[in-house]
DSSP file (Angstrom, degrees, kcal/mol; ACC not computed):
  #  RESIDUE AA STRUCTURE BP1 BP2  ACC     N-H-->O    O-->H-N    N-H-->O    O-->H-N    TCO  KAPPA ALPHA  PHI   PSI    X-CA   Y-CA   Z-CA
    1    1 A M              0   0    0      0, 0.0     2,-0.3     0, 0.0    15,-0.0   0.000 360.0 360.0 360.0 153.0    3.3   13.6   16.7
    2    2 A D     >  -     0   0    0      1,-0.0     4,-1.9    14,-0.0     3,-0.3  -0.829 360.0 -91.3-136.8 176.4    2.0   10.8   18.9
    3    3 A Q  H  > S+     0   0    0     -2,-0.3     4,-2.6     1,-0.2     5,-0.2   0.846 120.7  58.4 -58.9 -36.5   -0.8    8.3   19.1
    4    4 A Q  H  > S+     0   0    0      2,-0.2     4,-2.7     1,-0.2    -1,-0.2   0.916 105.6  48.6 -62.6 -43.7   -2.9   10.6   21.2
    5    5 A I  H  > S+     0   0    0     -3,-0.3     4,-1.7     1,-0.2    -1,-0.2   0.930 112.4  49.3 -60.5 -45.5   -2.9   13.3   18.5
    6    6 A A  H  X S+     0   0    0     -4,-1.9     4,-0.9     1,-0.2     5,-0.5   0.914 112.6  47.4 -61.0 -43.4   -3.8   10.8   15.8
    7    7 A Y  H >< S+     0   0    0     -4,-2.6     3,-0.9     1,-0.2    -2,-0.2   0.928 111.8  49.0 -64.2 -45.6   -6.7    9.4   18.0
    8    8 A E  H 3< S+     0   0    0     -4,-2.7    -1,-0.2     1,-0.3    -2,-0.2   0.768  96.9  69.8 -68.2 -25.1   -8.0   12.9   18.8
    9    9 A H  H 3< S-     0   0    0     -4,-1.7    -1,-0.3    -5,-0.2    -2,-0.2   0.871  93.0-152.8 -59.6 -35.6   -7.9   13.8   15.1
   10   10 A G    <<  +     0   0    0     -4,-0.9     2,-0.3    -3,-0.9    -3,-0.1   0.635  47.1 113.7  79.6  16.6  -10.8   11.4   14.8
   11   11 A E    >   -     0   0    0     -5,-0.5     3,-1.8     4,-0.1    -1,-0.2  -0.763  66.8  -0.1-117.7 166.5  -10.4   10.2   11.2
   12   12 A G  T 3  S-     0   0    0     -2,-0.3     7,-0.0     1,-0.3     0, 0.0  -0.279 126.6 -33.1  59.7-142.8   -9.5    6.9    9.5
   13   13 A D  T 3  S-     0   0    0      2,-0.1    -1,-0.3     1,-0.0     3,-0.1   0.311  83.5-117.5 -93.0  10.0   -8.8    4.2   12.0
   14   14 A R    <   +     0   0    0     -3,-1.8     2,-0.2     1,-0.2    -2,-0.1   0.604  69.1 138.4  67.0  15.0   -7.4    6.8   14.5
   15   15 A S     >  -     0   0    0     -9,-0.1     4,-2.4     1,-0.1    -1,-0.2  -0.541  64.7-123.6 -87.7 157.4   -3.9    5.1   14.4
   16   16 A L  H  > S+     0   0    0      2,-0.2     4,-2.7     1,-0.2     5,-0.2   0.875 113.0  56.1 -64.4 -37.5   -0.7    7.1   14.2
   17   17 A R  H  > S+     0   0    0      2,-0.2     4,-2.0     1,-0.2    -1,-0.2   0.938 109.7  44.4 -60.3 -48.1    0.3    5.2   11.0
   18   18 A W  H  > S+     0   0    0      1,-0.2     4,-2.9     2,-0.2     5,-0.3   0.935 113.2  51.7 -61.9 -45.9   -3.0    6.2    9.3
   19   19 A W  H  X S+     0   0    0     -4,-2.4     4,-3.0     1,-0.2     5,-0.3   0.920 109.5  48.8 -58.6 -47.1   -2.6    9.8   10.5
   20   20 A K  H  X S+     0   0    0     -4,-2.7     4,-2.0     1,-0.2    -1,-0.2   0.911 114.4  45.7 -61.1 -43.1    1.0   10.1    9.2
   21   21 A R  H  X S+     0   0    0     -4,-2.0     4,-1.8    -5,-0.2    -2,-0.2   0.942 117.6  42.4 -66.1 -47.8    0.1    8.7    5.8
   22   22 A A  H  X S+     0   0    0     -4,-2.9     4,-2.2     1,-0.2    -2,-0.2   0.911 116.7  46.4 -67.6 -43.2   -3.0   10.8    5.4
   23   23 A M  H  X S+     0   0    0     -4,-3.0     4,-3.3    -5,-0.3     5,-0.3   0.858 108.9  55.1 -70.9 -34.7   -1.5   14.0    6.7
   24   24 A W  H  X S+     0   0    0     -4,-2.0     4,-2.3    -5,-0.3     5,-0.2   0.934 110.1  47.5 -61.6 -43.8    1.6   13.6    4.6
   25   25 A S  H  X S+     0   0    0     -4,-1.8     4,-1.6    -5,-0.2    -2,-0.2   0.933 115.7  44.8 -60.7 -46.5   -0.6   13.4    1.5
   26   26 A Y  H  X S+     0   0    0     -4,-2.2     4,-2.2     1,-0.2    -2,-0.2   0.954 116.0  44.0 -64.2 -52.1   -2.6   16.4    2.5
   27   27 A Y  H  X S+     0   0    0     -4,-3.3     4,-2.6     1,-0.2    -1,-0.2   0.815 109.2  57.6 -68.9 -29.3    0.4   18.6    3.5
   28   28 A S  H  X S+     0   0    0     -4,-2.3     4,-2.1    -5,-0.3    -1,-0.2   0.919 108.8  46.8 -62.6 -42.5    2.4   17.6    0.4
   29   29 A Q  H  X S+     0   0    0     -4,-1.6     4,-2.1    -5,-0.2    -2,-0.2   0.920 112.2  49.3 -65.0 -44.5   -0.5   18.9   -1.7
   30   30 A V  H  X S+     0   0    0     -4,-2.2     4,-1.4     1,-0.2    -2,-0.2   0.918 109.7  52.1 -61.7 -43.8   -0.8   22.1    0.3
   31   31 A C  H  <>S+     0   0    0     -4,-2.6     5,-3.3     1,-0.2     3,-0.5   0.921 108.7  50.5 -59.5 -44.4    3.0   22.7    0.0
   32   32 A E  H ><5S+     0   0    0     -4,-2.1     3,-1.4     1,-0.2    -1,-0.2   0.910 106.3  55.9 -59.4 -42.0    2.8   22.3   -3.7
   33   33 A E  H 3<5S+     0   0    0     -4,-2.1    -1,-0.2     1,-0.3    -2,-0.2   0.801 112.9  40.8 -62.4 -29.6    0.0   24.8   -3.9
   34   34 A I  T 3<5S-     0   0    0     -4,-1.4    -1,-0.3    -3,-0.5    -2,-0.2   0.264 120.2-105.1-104.4  12.1    2.1   27.5   -2.2
   35   35 A G  T < 5S+     0   0    0     -3,-1.4     2,-0.3    -4,-0.3    -3,-0.2   0.783  77.8 127.6  75.9  27.7    5.3   26.7   -4.0
   36   36 A R      < -     0   0    0     -5,-3.3    -1,-0.3    -6,-0.2    -2,-0.1  -0.794  58.1-124.2-114.0 158.1    7.0   24.9   -1.2
   37   37 A K        -     0   0    0     -2,-0.3    -9,-0.0    -5,-0.0     2,-0.0  -0.894  30.3-123.1-101.1 126.0    8.7   21.5   -1.0
   38   38 A P        -     0   0    0      0, 0.0     2,-0.3     0, 0.0   -10,-0.1  -0.355  29.7-169.6 -67.7 148.6    7.3   19.2    1.8
   39   39 A S    >   -     0   0    0      1,-0.1     3,-1.8    -2,-0.0     0, 0.0  -0.996  31.7-129.2-140.1 143.0    9.9   17.9    4.3
   40   40 A S  T 3  S+     0   0    0     -2,-0.3    -1,-0.1     1,-0.3   -16,-0.0   0.666 111.7  48.7 -67.1 -13.9    9.6   15.2    7.0
   41   41 A D  T 3  S+     0   0    0      2,-0.1    -1,-0.3    -3,-0.0     3,-0.0   0.204  78.7 127.6-110.1  17.0   11.0   17.7    9.5
   42   42 A M    <   -     0   0    0     -3,-1.8     2,-0.1     1,-0.1     0, 0.0  -0.503  66.6-107.6 -70.4 141.3    8.7   20.6    8.6
   43   43 A P        -     0   0    0      0, 0.0     2,-0.4     0, 0.0    -1,-0.1  -0.418  33.1-165.3 -72.4 143.9    7.0   22.0   11.8
   44   44 A L        -     0   0    0     -2,-0.1     2,-0.6    -3,-0.0     0, 0.0  -0.972  10.3-146.2-124.4 142.7    3.3   21.4   12.3
   45   45 A I        -     0   0    0     -2,-0.4     2,-0.4     2,-0.0     0, 0.0  -0.950  16.6-171.6-110.2 122.8    1.2   23.2   14.8
   46   46 A C        -     0   0    0     -2,-0.6     2,-0.4     2,-0.0    -2,-0.0  -0.932   2.6-164.4-114.8 137.2   -1.6   21.1   16.4
   47   47 A Q        -     0   0    0     -2,-0.4     2,-0.4     2,-0.0    -2,-0.0  -0.931   8.5-150.3-121.3 145.1   -4.3   22.6   18.6
   48   48 A R        -     0   0    0     -2,-0.4     2,-0.4     2,-0.0   -43,-0.0  -0.913  13.2-159.5-109.2 141.2   -6.7   21.0   21.0
   49   49 A F        -     0   0    0     -2,-0.4     2,-0.5     2,-0.0    -2,-0.0  -0.939   5.3-149.3-120.9 144.5  -10.1   22.6   21.6
   50   50 A R        -     0   0    0     -2,-0.4     2,-0.5     0, 0.0    -2,-0.0  -0.957  19.3-127.4-114.3 127.7  -12.4   22.0   24.5
   51   51 A L        +     0   0    0     -2,-0.5     3,-0.1     1,-0.2    -2,-0.0  -0.612  31.6 172.4 -72.5 121.3  -16.2   22.3   24.1
   52   52 A V        +     0   0    0     -2,-0.5     2,-0.3     1,-0.3    -1,-0.2   0.580  63.9  23.2-108.6 -13.4  -17.4   24.7   26.8
   53   53 A Y              0   0    0      1,-0.1    -1,-0.3     0, 0.0     0, 0.0  -0.975 360.0 360.0-153.7 138.1  -21.0   25.1   25.7
   54   54 A K              0   0    0     -2,-0.3    -1,-0.1    -3,-0.1    -3,-0.0   0.325 360.0 360.0-136.3 360.0  -23.4   22.9   23.7
């Protein structure tokens, strides 16, 4: 992950530090719910969307 991903996520102060802390908390909870152990090297898939009509 990089600063651009954190900024585009659009939450918190948009910093990479905030994003890593918030997302670790979120994904740790999701992993527990599905019986998995969170890991700092688990893969994440991030998608960007472009608004084409408003």
